[in-house]
PyMOL Python script that loads the backbone (N, CA, C, O; Angstrom):
from pymol import cmd

cmd.read_pdbstr("""\
ATOM      1  N   UNK A   1       3.390-188.299  14.246  1.00  0.00           N
ATOM      2  CA  UNK A   1       4.750-188.730  14.079  1.00  0.00           C
ATOM      3  C   UNK A   1       5.700-187.955  14.994  1.00  0.00           C
ATOM      4  O   UNK A   1       5.438-186.782  15.260  1.00  0.00           O
ATOM      5  N   UNK A   2       6.693-188.496  15.446  1.00  0.00           N
ATOM      6  CA  UNK A   2       7.681-187.817  16.318  1.00  0.00           C
ATOM      7  C   UNK A   2       9.018-187.732  15.665  1.00  0.00           C
ATOM      8  O   UNK A   2       9.333-188.537  14.788  1.00  0.00           O
ATOM      9  N   UNK A   3       9.834-186.757  16.075  1.00  0.00           N
ATOM     10  CA  UNK A   3      11.141-186.629  15.457  1.00  0.00           C
ATOM     11  C   UNK A   3      11.934-187.963  15.523  1.00  0.00           C
ATOM     12  O   UNK A   3      12.706-188.269  14.614  1.00  0.00           O
ATOM     13  N   UNK A   4      11.743-188.719  16.561  1.00  0.00           N
ATOM     14  CA  UNK A   4      12.570-189.877  16.731  1.00  0.00           C
ATOM     15  C   UNK A   4      12.160-190.991  15.543  1.00  0.00           C
ATOM     16  O   UNK A   4      12.911-191.911  15.221  1.00  0.00           O
ATOM     17  N   UNK A   5      10.955-190.772  14.996  1.00  0.00           N
ATOM     18  CA  UNK A   5      10.540-191.735  13.912  1.00  0.00           C
ATOM     19  C   UNK A   5      10.879-191.233  12.601  1.00  0.00           C
ATOM     20  O   UNK A   5      10.527-191.856  11.600  1.00  0.00           O
ATOM     21  N   UNK A   6      11.524-190.172  12.527  1.00  0.00           N
ATOM     22  CA  UNK A   6      11.972-189.614  11.198  1.00  0.00           C
ATOM     23  C   UNK A   6      13.193-190.190  10.581  1.00  0.00           C
ATOM     24  O   UNK A   6      14.129-190.411  11.349  1.00  0.00           O
ATOM     25  N   UNK A   7      13.332-190.455   9.392  1.00  0.00           N
ATOM     26  CA  UNK A   7      14.583-190.893   8.767  1.00  0.00           C
ATOM     27  C   UNK A   7      15.527-189.676   8.670  1.00  0.00           C
ATOM     28  O   UNK A   7      15.036-188.553   8.777  1.00  0.00           O
ATOM     29  N   UNK A   8      16.803-189.824   8.480  1.00  0.00           N
ATOM     30  CA  UNK A   8      17.743-188.802   8.393  1.00  0.00           C
ATOM     31  C   UNK A   8      17.327-187.782   7.318  1.00  0.00           C
ATOM     32  O   UNK A   8      17.333-186.567   7.519  1.00  0.00           O
ATOM     33  N   UNK A   9      16.959-188.379   6.139  1.00  0.00           N
ATOM     34  CA  UNK A   9      16.543-187.465   5.047  1.00  0.00           C
ATOM     35  C   UNK A   9      15.293-186.623   5.422  1.00  0.00           C
ATOM     36  O   UNK A   9      15.196-185.432   5.124  1.00  0.00           O
ATOM     37  N   UNK A  10      14.342-187.320   6.097  1.00  0.00           N
ATOM     38  CA  UNK A  10      13.081-186.491   6.502  1.00  0.00           C
ATOM     39  C   UNK A  10      13.380-185.405   7.516  1.00  0.00           C
ATOM     40  O   UNK A  10      12.814-184.312   7.510  1.00  0.00           O
ATOM     41  N   UNK A  11      14.354-185.795   8.431  1.00  0.00           N
ATOM     42  CA  UNK A  11      14.814-184.667   9.545  1.00  0.00           C
ATOM     43  C   UNK A  11      15.534-183.550   8.796  1.00  0.00           C
ATOM     44  O   UNK A  11      15.363-182.371   9.105  1.00  0.00           O
ATOM     45  N   UNK A  12      16.309-183.919   7.845  1.00  0.00           N
ATOM     46  CA  UNK A  12      17.024-182.834   7.067  1.00  0.00           C
ATOM     47  C   UNK A  12      16.022-181.936   6.384  1.00  0.00           C
ATOM     48  O   UNK A  12      16.062-180.707   6.444  1.00  0.00           O
ATOM     49  N   UNK A  13      15.153-182.618   5.755  1.00  0.00           N
ATOM     50  CA  UNK A  13      13.972-181.781   4.924  1.00  0.00           C
ATOM     51  C   UNK A  13      13.205-180.937   6.004  1.00  0.00           C
ATOM     52  O   UNK A  13      12.954-179.770   5.704  1.00  0.00           O
ATOM     53  N   UNK A  14      12.843-181.368   7.123  1.00  0.00           N
ATOM     54  CA  UNK A  14      12.168-180.697   8.182  1.00  0.00           C
ATOM     55  C   UNK A  14      13.013-179.431   8.635  1.00  0.00           C
ATOM     56  O   UNK A  14      12.493-178.326   8.797  1.00  0.00           O
ATOM     57  N   UNK A  15      14.260-179.672   8.810  1.00  0.00           N
ATOM     58  CA  UNK A  15      15.105-178.678   9.241  1.00  0.00           C
ATOM     59  C   UNK A  15      15.173-177.566   8.201  1.00  0.00           C
ATOM     60  O   UNK A  15      14.977-176.385   8.490  1.00  0.00           O
ATOM     61  N   UNK A  16      15.474-178.023   6.918  1.00  0.00           N
ATOM     62  CA  UNK A  16      15.464-177.080   5.866  1.00  0.00           C
ATOM     63  C   UNK A  16      14.290-176.214   5.567  1.00  0.00           C
ATOM     64  O   UNK A  16      14.391-175.049   5.181  1.00  0.00           O
ATOM     65  N   UNK A  17      13.127-176.872   5.772  1.00  0.00           N
ATOM     66  CA  UNK A  17      11.848-176.261   5.588  1.00  0.00           C
ATOM     67  C   UNK A  17      11.700-175.189   6.674  1.00  0.00           C
ATOM     68  O   UNK A  17      11.310-174.065   6.358  1.00  0.00           O
ATOM     69  N   UNK A  18      11.992-175.492   7.920  1.00  0.00           N
ATOM     70  CA  UNK A  18      11.921-174.635   9.177  1.00  0.00           C
ATOM     71  C   UNK A  18      12.873-173.433   8.879  1.00  0.00           C
ATOM     72  O   UNK A  18      12.465-172.275   8.970  1.00  0.00           O
ATOM     73  N   UNK A  19      14.156-173.741   8.520  1.00  0.00           N
ATOM     74  CA  UNK A  19      15.001-172.626   8.363  1.00  0.00           C
ATOM     75  C   UNK A  19      14.617-171.628   7.229  1.00  0.00           C
ATOM     76  O   UNK A  19      14.833-170.420   7.321  1.00  0.00           O
ATOM     77  N   UNK A  20      14.030-172.226   6.152  1.00  0.00           N
ATOM     78  CA  UNK A  20      13.493-171.348   5.008  1.00  0.00           C
ATOM     79  C   UNK A  20      12.368-170.541   5.527  1.00  0.00           C
ATOM     80  O   UNK A  20      12.309-169.362   5.180  1.00  0.00           O
ATOM     81  N   UNK A  21      11.431-171.050   6.349  1.00  0.00           N
ATOM     82  CA  UNK A  21      10.292-170.263   6.848  1.00  0.00           C
ATOM     83  C   UNK A  21      10.816-169.076   7.646  1.00  0.00           C
ATOM     84  O   UNK A  21      10.383-167.935   7.486  1.00  0.00           O
ATOM     85  N   UNK A  22      11.835-169.427   8.573  1.00  0.00           N
ATOM     86  CA  UNK A  22      12.345-168.348   9.464  1.00  0.00           C
ATOM     87  C   UNK A  22      13.045-167.347   8.690  1.00  0.00           C
ATOM     88  O   UNK A  22      12.886-166.165   8.995  1.00  0.00           O
ATOM     89  N   UNK A  23      13.828-167.679   7.693  1.00  0.00           N
ATOM     90  CA  UNK A  23      14.573-166.696   6.952  1.00  0.00           C
ATOM     91  C   UNK A  23      13.542-165.841   6.098  1.00  0.00           C
ATOM     92  O   UNK A  23      13.815-164.655   5.912  1.00  0.00           O
ATOM     93  N   UNK A  24      12.494-166.317   5.622  1.00  0.00           N
ATOM     94  CA  UNK A  24      11.477-165.662   4.799  1.00  0.00           C
ATOM     95  C   UNK A  24      10.866-164.607   5.769  1.00  0.00           C
ATOM     96  O   UNK A  24      10.637-163.475   5.342  1.00  0.00           O
ATOM     97  N   UNK A  25      10.594-164.942   7.066  1.00  0.00           N
ATOM     98  CA  UNK A  25      10.018-164.036   8.061  1.00  0.00           C
ATOM     99  C   UNK A  25      10.850-162.896   8.254  1.00  0.00           C
ATOM    100  O   UNK A  25      10.396-161.753   8.207  1.00  0.00           O
ATOM    101  N   UNK A  26      12.171-163.183   8.491  1.00  0.00           N
ATOM    102  CA  UNK A  26      13.213-162.151   8.707  1.00  0.00           C
ATOM    103  C   UNK A  26      13.356-161.240   7.509  1.00  0.00           C
ATOM    104  O   UNK A  26      13.469-160.028   7.693  1.00  0.00           O
ATOM    105  N   UNK A  27      13.356-161.759   6.282  1.00  0.00           N
ATOM    106  CA  UNK A  27      13.622-160.995   5.113  1.00  0.00           C
ATOM    107  C   UNK A  27      12.404-160.336   4.492  1.00  0.00           C
ATOM    108  O   UNK A  27      12.549-159.593   3.521  1.00  0.00           O
ATOM    109  N   UNK A  28      11.177-160.585   5.030  1.00  0.00           N
ATOM    110  CA  UNK A  28      10.106-159.984   4.521  1.00  0.00           C
ATOM    111  C   UNK A  28      10.107-158.461   4.646  1.00  0.00           C
ATOM    112  O   UNK A  28      10.450-157.885   5.678  1.00  0.00           O
ATOM    113  N   UNK A  29       9.710-157.856   3.555  1.00  0.00           N
ATOM    114  CA  UNK A  29       9.648-156.348   3.504  1.00  0.00           C
ATOM    115  C   UNK A  29       8.374-155.934   3.971  1.00  0.00           C
ATOM    116  O   UNK A  29       7.355-156.208   3.338  1.00  0.00           O
ATOM    117  N   UNK A  30       8.354-155.209   5.174  1.00  0.00           N
ATOM    118  CA  UNK A  30       7.115-154.769   5.792  1.00  0.00           C
ATOM    119  C   UNK A  30       6.396-153.625   5.120  1.00  0.00           C
ATOM    120  O   UNK A  30       5.251-153.293   5.429  1.00  0.00           O
ATOM    121  N   UNK A  31       7.210-152.964   4.067  1.00  0.00           N
ATOM    122  CA  UNK A  31       6.588-151.955   3.297  1.00  0.00           C
ATOM    123  C   UNK A  31       6.118-152.305   1.902  1.00  0.00           C
ATOM    124  O   UNK A  31       5.668-151.460   1.128  1.00  0.00           O
ATOM    125  N   UNK A  32       6.242-153.569   1.624  1.00  0.00           N
ATOM    126  CA  UNK A  32       5.836-154.054   0.270  1.00  0.00           C
ATOM    127  C   UNK A  32       4.435-153.685   0.021  1.00  0.00           C
ATOM    128  O   UNK A  32       3.573-153.919   0.869  1.00  0.00           O
ATOM    129  N   UNK A  33       4.160-153.104  -1.129  1.00  0.00           N
ATOM    130  CA  UNK A  33       2.800-152.843  -1.538  1.00  0.00           C
ATOM    131  C   UNK A  33       2.281-151.412  -1.078  1.00  0.00           C
ATOM    132  O   UNK A  33       1.226-150.925  -1.484  1.00  0.00           O
ATOM    133  N   UNK A  34       3.119-150.818  -0.215  1.00  0.00           N
ATOM    134  CA  UNK A  34       2.762-149.429   0.247  1.00  0.00           C
ATOM    135  C   UNK A  34       3.221-148.396  -0.688  1.00  0.00           C
ATOM    136  O   UNK A  34       4.218-148.575  -1.388  1.00  0.00           O
ATOM    137  N   UNK A  35       2.529-147.328  -0.722  1.00  0.00           N
ATOM    138  CA  UNK A  35       2.842-146.222  -1.562  1.00  0.00           C
ATOM    139  C   UNK A  35       3.815-145.278  -0.779  1.00  0.00           C
ATOM    140  O   UNK A  35       3.776-145.166   0.446  1.00  0.00           O
ATOM    141  N   UNK A  36       4.682-144.616  -1.581  1.00  0.00           N
ATOM    142  CA  UNK A  36       5.541-143.652  -0.984  1.00  0.00           C
ATOM    143  C   UNK A  36       4.868-142.275  -1.051  1.00  0.00           C
ATOM    144  O   UNK A  36       4.424-141.843  -2.114  1.00  0.00           O
ATOM    145  N   UNK A  37       4.799-141.591   0.104  1.00  0.00           N
ATOM    146  CA  UNK A  37       4.139-140.315   0.132  1.00  0.00           C
ATOM    147  C   UNK A  37       4.896-139.285  -0.840  1.00  0.00           C
ATOM    148  O   UNK A  37       6.120-139.302  -0.969  1.00  0.00           O
ATOM    149  N   UNK A  38       4.070-138.404  -1.496  1.00  0.00           N
ATOM    150  CA  UNK A  38       4.685-137.553  -2.514  1.00  0.00           C
ATOM    151  C   UNK A  38       5.799-136.627  -1.863  1.00  0.00           C
ATOM    152  O   UNK A  38       6.729-136.272  -2.587  1.00  0.00           O
ATOM    153  N   UNK A  39       5.762-136.254  -0.663  1.00  0.00           N
ATOM    154  CA  UNK A  39       6.744-135.308  -0.076  1.00  0.00           C
ATOM    155  C   UNK A  39       8.120-136.253   0.049  1.00  0.00           C
ATOM    156  O   UNK A  39       9.206-135.700  -0.125  1.00  0.00           O
ATOM    157  N   UNK A  40       8.071-137.523   0.319  1.00  0.00           N
ATOM    158  CA  UNK A  40       9.158-138.361   0.423  1.00  0.00           C
ATOM    159  C   UNK A  40       9.720-138.548  -0.940  1.00  0.00           C
ATOM    160  O   UNK A  40      10.942-138.509  -1.088  1.00  0.00           O
ATOM    161  N   UNK A  41       8.945-138.743  -1.920  1.00  0.00           N
ATOM    162  CA  UNK A  41       9.489-138.955  -3.266  1.00  0.00           C
ATOM    163  C   UNK A  41      10.166-137.768  -3.752  1.00  0.00           C
ATOM    164  O   UNK A  41      11.148-137.926  -4.478  1.00  0.00           O
ATOM    165  N   UNK A  42       9.724-136.446  -3.410  1.00  0.00           N
ATOM    166  CA  UNK A  42      10.270-135.223  -3.750  1.00  0.00           C
ATOM    167  C   UNK A  42      11.586-135.167  -2.981  1.00  0.00           C
ATOM    168  O   UNK A  42      12.548-134.738  -3.619  1.00  0.00           O
ATOM    169  N   UNK A  43      11.774-135.511  -1.783  1.00  0.00           N
ATOM    170  CA  UNK A  43      12.942-135.438  -0.999  1.00  0.00           C
ATOM    171  C   UNK A  43      14.035-136.283  -1.599  1.00  0.00           C
ATOM    172  O   UNK A  43      15.205-135.906  -1.666  1.00  0.00           O
ATOM    173  N   UNK A  44      13.574-137.501  -2.052  1.00  0.00           N
ATOM    174  CA  UNK A  44      14.547-138.430  -2.764  1.00  0.00           C
ATOM    175  C   UNK A  44      15.069-137.906  -4.086  1.00  0.00           C
ATOM    176  O   UNK A  44      16.231-138.061  -4.461  1.00  0.00           O
ATOM    177  N   UNK A  45      14.138-137.286  -4.754  1.00  0.00           N
ATOM    178  CA  UNK A  45      14.518-136.635  -6.023  1.00  0.00           C
ATOM    179  C   UNK A  45      15.575-135.499  -5.807  1.00  0.00           C
ATOM    180  O   UNK A  45      16.557-135.379  -6.539  1.00  0.00           O
ATOM    181  N   UNK A  46      15.320-134.723  -4.813  1.00  0.00           N
ATOM    182  CA  UNK A  46      16.221-133.646  -4.544  1.00  0.00           C
ATOM    183  C   UNK A  46      17.517-134.143  -4.089  1.00  0.00           C
ATOM    184  O   UNK A  46      18.551-133.606  -4.487  1.00  0.00           O
ATOM    185  N   UNK A  47      17.533-135.182  -3.240  1.00  0.00           N
ATOM    186  CA  UNK A  47      18.716-135.718  -2.689  1.00  0.00           C
ATOM    187  C   UNK A  47      19.636-136.351  -3.937  1.00  0.00           C
ATOM    188  O   UNK A  47      20.858-136.201  -3.973  1.00  0.00           O
ATOM    189  N   UNK A  48      18.947-137.013  -4.862  1.00  0.00           N
ATOM    190  CA  UNK A  48      19.687-137.556  -6.036  1.00  0.00           C
ATOM    191  C   UNK A  48      20.206-136.471  -6.842  1.00  0.00           C
ATOM    192  O   UNK A  48      21.322-136.605  -7.344  1.00  0.00           O
ATOM    193  N   UNK A  49      19.517-135.380  -7.035  1.00  0.00           N
ATOM    194  CA  UNK A  49      19.949-134.216  -7.858  1.00  0.00           C
ATOM    195  C   UNK A  49      21.194-133.564  -7.262  1.00  0.00           C
ATOM    196  O   UNK A  49      22.145-133.247  -7.977  1.00  0.00           O
ATOM    197  N   UNK A  50      21.175-133.361  -5.885  1.00  0.00           N
ATOM    198  CA  UNK A  50      22.284-132.780  -5.159  1.00  0.00           C
ATOM    199  C   UNK A  50      23.469-133.642  -5.354  1.00  0.00           C
ATOM    200  O   UNK A  50      24.561-133.135  -5.612  1.00  0.00           O
ATOM    201  N   UNK A  51      23.317-134.859  -5.249  1.00  0.00           N
ATOM    202  CA  UNK A  51      24.525-135.767  -5.337  1.00  0.00           C
ATOM    203  C   UNK A  51      25.019-135.817  -6.873  1.00  0.00           C
ATOM    204  O   UNK A  51      26.219-135.890  -7.135  1.00  0.00           O
ATOM    205  N   UNK A  52      24.128-135.778  -7.771  1.00  0.00           N
ATOM    206  CA  UNK A  52      24.392-135.652  -9.159  1.00  0.00           C
ATOM    207  C   UNK A  52      25.229-134.464  -9.483  1.00  0.00           C
ATOM    208  O   UNK A  52      26.117-134.512 -10.334  1.00  0.00           O
ATOM    209  N   UNK A  53      24.921-133.332  -8.756  1.00  0.00           N
ATOM    210  CA  UNK A  53      25.534-132.082  -8.976  1.00  0.00           C
ATOM    211  C   UNK A  53      26.801-131.866  -8.131  1.00  0.00           C
ATOM    212  O   UNK A  53      27.312-130.751  -8.024  1.00  0.00           O
ATOM    213  N   UNK A  54      27.311-133.009  -7.512  1.00  0.00           N
ATOM    214  CA  UNK A  54      28.529-132.990  -6.823  1.00  0.00           C
ATOM    215  C   UNK A  54      28.329-132.676  -5.290  1.00  0.00           C
ATOM    216  O   UNK A  54      29.308-132.581  -4.550  1.00  0.00           O
ATOM    217  N   UNK A  55      27.001-132.512  -4.817  1.00  0.00           N
ATOM    218  CA  UNK A  55      26.761-132.259  -3.502  1.00  0.00           C
ATOM    219  C   UNK A  55      27.171-133.371  -2.550  1.00  0.00           C
ATOM    220  O   UNK A  55      27.365-134.513  -2.967  1.00  0.00           O
ATOM    221  N   UNK A  56      27.297-133.049  -1.315  1.00  0.00           N
ATOM    222  CA  UNK A  56      27.720-134.132  -0.313  1.00  0.00           C
ATOM    223  C   UNK A  56      26.634-134.743   0.362  1.00  0.00           C
ATOM    224  O   UNK A  56      25.692-134.048   0.744  1.00  0.00           O
ATOM    225  N   UNK A  57      26.663-136.051   0.563  1.00  0.00           N
ATOM    226  CA  UNK A  57      25.654-136.694   1.323  1.00  0.00           C
ATOM    227  C   UNK A  57      25.956-136.535   2.785  1.00  0.00           C
ATOM    228  O   UNK A  57      27.103-136.276   3.150  1.00  0.00           O
ATOM    229  N   UNK A  58      24.968-136.681   3.631  1.00  0.00           N
ATOM    230  CA  UNK A  58      25.233-136.581   5.097  1.00  0.00           C
ATOM    231  C   UNK A  58      25.664-137.937   5.555  1.00  0.00           C
ATOM    232  O   UNK A  58      25.021-138.947   5.268  1.00  0.00           O
ATOM    233  N   UNK A  59      26.805-137.951   6.298  1.00  0.00           N
ATOM    234  CA  UNK A  59      27.320-139.253   6.689  1.00  0.00           C
ATOM    235  C   UNK A  59      26.369-139.818   7.744  1.00  0.00           C
ATOM    236  O   UNK A  59      25.745-139.097   8.522  1.00  0.00           O
ATOM    237  N   UNK A  60      26.294-141.221   7.721  1.00  0.00           N
ATOM    238  CA  UNK A  60      25.415-141.931   8.715  1.00  0.00           C
ATOM    239  C   UNK A  60      25.627-141.596  10.101  1.00  0.00           C
ATOM    240  O   UNK A  60      24.708-141.618  10.919  1.00  0.00           O
ATOM    241  N   UNK A  61      26.915-141.261  10.411  1.00  0.00           N
ATOM    242  CA  UNK A  61      27.325-140.975  11.786  1.00  0.00           C
ATOM    243  C   UNK A  61      26.576-139.710  12.235  1.00  0.00           C
ATOM    244  O   UNK A  61      26.042-139.621  13.340  1.00  0.00           O
ATOM    245  N   UNK A  62      26.571-138.725  11.295  1.00  0.00           N
ATOM    246  CA  UNK A  62      25.922-137.364  11.602  1.00  0.00           C
ATOM    247  C   UNK A  62      24.458-137.539  11.799  1.00  0.00           C
ATOM    248  O   UNK A  62      23.913-136.958  12.737  1.00  0.00           O
ATOM    249  N   UNK A  63      23.766-138.312  10.970  1.00  0.00           N
ATOM    250  CA  UNK A  63      22.362-138.596  11.001  1.00  0.00           C
ATOM    251  C   UNK A  63      22.036-139.230  12.396  1.00  0.00           C
ATOM    252  O   UNK A  63      21.120-138.850  13.125  1.00  0.00           O
ATOM    253  N   UNK A  64      22.919-140.260  12.669  1.00  0.00           N
ATOM    254  CA  UNK A  64      22.645-140.958  13.960  1.00  0.00           C
ATOM    255  C   UNK A  64      22.719-140.047  15.179  1.00  0.00           C
ATOM    256  O   UNK A  64      21.935-140.095  16.126  1.00  0.00           O
ATOM    257  N   UNK A  65      23.803-139.166  15.044  1.00  0.00           N
ATOM    258  CA  UNK A  65      24.055-138.162  16.238  1.00  0.00           C
ATOM    259  C   UNK A  65      22.805-137.202  16.272  1.00  0.00           C
ATOM    260  O   UNK A  65      22.371-136.890  17.381  1.00  0.00           O
ATOM    261  N   UNK A  66      22.182-136.702  15.115  1.00  0.00           N
ATOM    262  CA  UNK A  66      21.113-135.868  15.170  1.00  0.00           C
ATOM    263  C   UNK A  66      19.862-136.348  15.887  1.00  0.00           C
ATOM    264  O   UNK A  66      19.077-135.632  16.508  1.00  0.00           O
ATOM    265  N   UNK A  67      19.783-137.755  15.699  1.00  0.00           N
ATOM    266  CA  UNK A  67      18.591-138.468  16.351  1.00  0.00           C
ATOM    267  C   UNK A  67      18.929-139.083  17.644  1.00  0.00           C
ATOM    268  O   UNK A  67      18.118-139.835  18.185  1.00  0.00           O
ATOM    269  N   UNK A  68      20.112-138.807  18.200  1.00  0.00           N
ATOM    270  CA  UNK A  68      20.518-139.351  19.623  1.00  0.00           C
ATOM    271  C   UNK A  68      20.841-140.838  19.504  1.00  0.00           C
ATOM    272  O   UNK A  68      20.575-141.570  20.457  1.00  0.00           O
ATOM    273  N   UNK A  69      21.385-141.321  18.420  1.00  0.00           N
ATOM    274  CA  UNK A  69      21.680-142.719  18.252  1.00  0.00           C
ATOM    275  C   UNK A  69      23.030-142.797  18.158  1.00  0.00           C
ATOM    276  O   UNK A  69      23.682-141.797  17.857  1.00  0.00           O
ATOM    277  N   UNK A  70      23.619-144.005  18.408  1.00  0.00           N
ATOM    278  CA  UNK A  70      25.024-144.396  18.226  1.00  0.00           C
ATOM    279  C   UNK A  70      25.246-145.137  16.970  1.00  0.00           C
ATOM    280  O   UNK A  70      24.634-146.184  16.757  1.00  0.00           O
ATOM    281  N   UNK A  71      26.089-144.649  16.130  1.00  0.00           N
ATOM    282  CA  UNK A  71      26.464-145.478  15.013  1.00  0.00           C
ATOM    283  C   UNK A  71      27.662-146.295  15.099  1.00  0.00           C
ATOM    284  O   UNK A  71      28.711-145.829  15.545  1.00  0.00           O
ATOM    285  N   UNK A  72      27.548-147.558  14.669  1.00  0.00           N
ATOM    286  CA  UNK A  72      28.724-148.390  14.937  1.00  0.00           C
ATOM    287  C   UNK A  72      29.207-148.962  13.579  1.00  0.00           C
ATOM    288  O   UNK A  72      30.191-149.701  13.535  1.00  0.00           O
TER     289      UNK A  72
END
""", "prot")
cmd.dss("prot")
cmd.show_as("cartoon", "prot")
cmd.util.cbc("prot")
cmd.orient("prot")
C-alpha cells in the first residue's frame, strides 16, 4: 500500500504512530535498570545532607566552567 492510497484517517493514524515512536526513542532513559555505584549514592547522600544543613549548591555555571563547557 502507498501513502496515496490511504484515507485521511489512516494517514493521520500513521503520522500519530510515527510521532509516538520517535518521541519514545528520544525520551527513553538509557540508564533504566542500571545500578548506581555505591560511591555515587554516598555523594548524593552527602550533597542532600549539606543542602539540608543550609549548605550552598554549586551553580550550574560553575560546574560547566570547571569542565570547560559553556552554560547557557
